[in-house]
C-alpha positions, 0 to 999 in steps of 0.5 A: 140228494137234491134240495127238494129231497132234503126238504122231504127227508126233514119232514120224514124225520120230523114225523119219526121224531114226533112218533118217538116222542108220543109213543104212548099215544099210538103204540096201542094201535098195532097197524101204526106199529107196523107203519112206524117200523116201515118208516124206520126201515125206509129212512135207514135205507135212505140214509144208507144210500144218500149222496155225500153232499155237504147239505146231507152231511150237516142234516144227518149229523144233527140228527145223530144227537137226536137219535141218541137221545131217543135211544137213551130215553127208551133204554131208560124206560126198559131198564127200569122194568129190567132192574125191578125184575132182577131185583125181585129175582135176586140177580145182583149182577144183572141188577147192576147192569140194568141200573142205568138212567137216561143221563148215564147213557146219554153222556157216554162216548158213542162207542161206549154207548153202542156197547152198553145199548147192545148189551141192554138189548141182549138182556131184554131179548134173553128175559123177554118172557118174564118181563111181560109181567113187568109191562115190557112187550116185544114191540117195545124192544123192537122199537128200541132196536129200530131207533138204535139202528138209526143211530148206528147209521147216523154214526156211520156204522152198519146197523145190528138189527134188521127191521124187516127182511126186505129187498134192498133198494138203492134208488133214492128216488124210489125210496122217497116215493115209497116213503111218501106213499106210506105216509099219504096212503097209510099212516095219514089215514089211520091217524084220522082216528085221533082227530076227535079223540086226541086233537092235540096229538093229531094236530101235532102230527099234521104239523110234522107232516108239513114240508118246509121250503118246497 
């Protein structure tokens, strides 16, 4: 990747991180859920097709830790609902599997982390219908899958869940153009709805959209 591409990628990642940190603010807007999933897909493709420059490796290595934290946080939230459901249903075995906190997950070795998160996602998929009564939606599970796939790519492993079945793109320049178009012509437009209703959130988004170093 060129230095300019690295700077743009850092901005894309900042937007991804900002959205992950503020999921409760925007997740009720269906079109933003779609755009966020599109952003995740493009970032994964960029990371899968990146050039192996040293600057790329340093950048991506730092984000693996960040992504592991987001996966742990999202899993912790969903585990709380899963644990409540299994407790009420009297399923002691599933209750024990669901009783994992953020710290329990985050401190795991990466390979153990991958095993546990894969099991958690499988349990959520199996019980998604009754978990609706506990506030769990399919979009939340999909969001966890997206973040987990990003972690796997950062960890140098193939992703387990495809965000969307799209034609593979191997041209980095094209991927960067698609991501910039997504943000500029789609996500930026919808985000304006928060300009007056949630000024702090909107300004935080604008700050994440700044490209440093260009």
